[in-house]
Steps between C-alpha positions, in 0.01 A plus 500: 500500500825679571823312440610410853831338408824701542866429444722432801750736341282788610605660828313663787576870550260719694454870437382693803168680466466840658159597635333233290202285581294243323163659557551853624389587852311171540828312485682739731269431795519120490617376838544169674594149383437377144480854358216571740272243336239296686618137487285253305351169611487180300349679198763684290470877476673759284811628677504878554235584237554826312836537674711201395239308299360739241341464155848436365749212518653423840677175586738322737432671833734405784567644844853543623613295803411767757157561340591868464576482129273387217627432149289447189515536123266723301460637151556873483178649365686763295807318369338150488826362639521265795652640818587369844356702787610511863247622756641567847352542846676791670394771744177307566375501142550323167650686205640412162873502564666404174429395142723326247456345157386137521810307602407147601260356755618553860442248777662472842670220689317410825774662711468821302872516420471425128291660225467250217473630144469184292854376442643797685477634851588773748622456858396718793753646742500780755578736213205389289478278192810385313556529129324237292685169486462193282412158638758368258492183296277313433236755602629773272449266204129466586266789426339514842193716533429450870698329776395449862697342783423310820652538846722202416630679193311293243434691179189445290486673164350500152643556152392767255374393161535124522439346155130453435405686815547185708652678797738304724531573871827397658661494843851509641585401857787587731671178614785533751530865403533428129247590234370201304442499126141599414251215468152498351200431719297194402174471315308601813614857429631497142182397322305713252644819352629842605612384845657807656553733798560243778478596866649261755392528864783594738471158668469323161162356598337609171561656161256727315534572128283584199441303182242375254335158515200362318322462834551867587256791500617666179832685484789439734388383845679491833595154625650372824696187587582391855819326601446150640676340796729309265603823321288438190238743378125449492304517177424856400186645655317772311446777756133519409245742361547749783861553388478414130282664236431441132803710411863545617566439871868489586811619687409408856699585812434485874570809709809474724279477810331195349151648524392578142533363148548765230451415133409646160177474307403619154172680564443636147680345203373760253665785691779276636410600854692284748460560873659374817275293726553374853336240724552351845784246478285255696358408161819299455413287804155429361672332203756299695425124483385360832 
């Protein structure tokens, strides 16, 4: 499959696209929420088939805080290079707004004021997004692939290329306004190999990540752990055969409105076809221990 790891030294710079669309006239007429797609139930469905999810390689889909922007990463069919795409809802329709070379994996803080880019970030103001800034030490010494944050400011993040493919997921809390040193989650989360791409719920009630375990369905599976009343984390729960397949299932996020889970799935290893899938976020509640 495509090499999904990138250096945090890479920066995010969009290039505006004039009169461009992803799928000609079909894309230009998409209207309404979620790129005009009919929302799924508790069975995952391909997200925006033949528009966003094609026969190529598309990963890491995330809506902006106001649900009027959608970012994802794709392989350019002609150049074979990875690029970051911004699709925007404006004038009552969705259009491809901007494209840049692949420069990190964007996520958003729950309040929408920060765009995280691994160990770097941008801040939103009335004038738009700031220049890219570094999180500073010790984060800049860790090759972070994906970082997500909670409403309390807790960071959860992975590390690119851990020796032996172990994959360590860490967290860093804000205590009295000060950022704590990163700590590793326990064996409930850091078991198996290739643990990566954590997503922490805004209220810190659960964490979703992907990794490989002998008890899994094949390749990397999506797992979830729920925070207990005493602050500890439950044993990892495989998200099941509706979410996980025999191949690579990874990079989960929940839409800012809390309604849908978006994730990646390898649908054809021979052609390296990876699509975005989405499912009703209520599937998370079906897994929560009673």
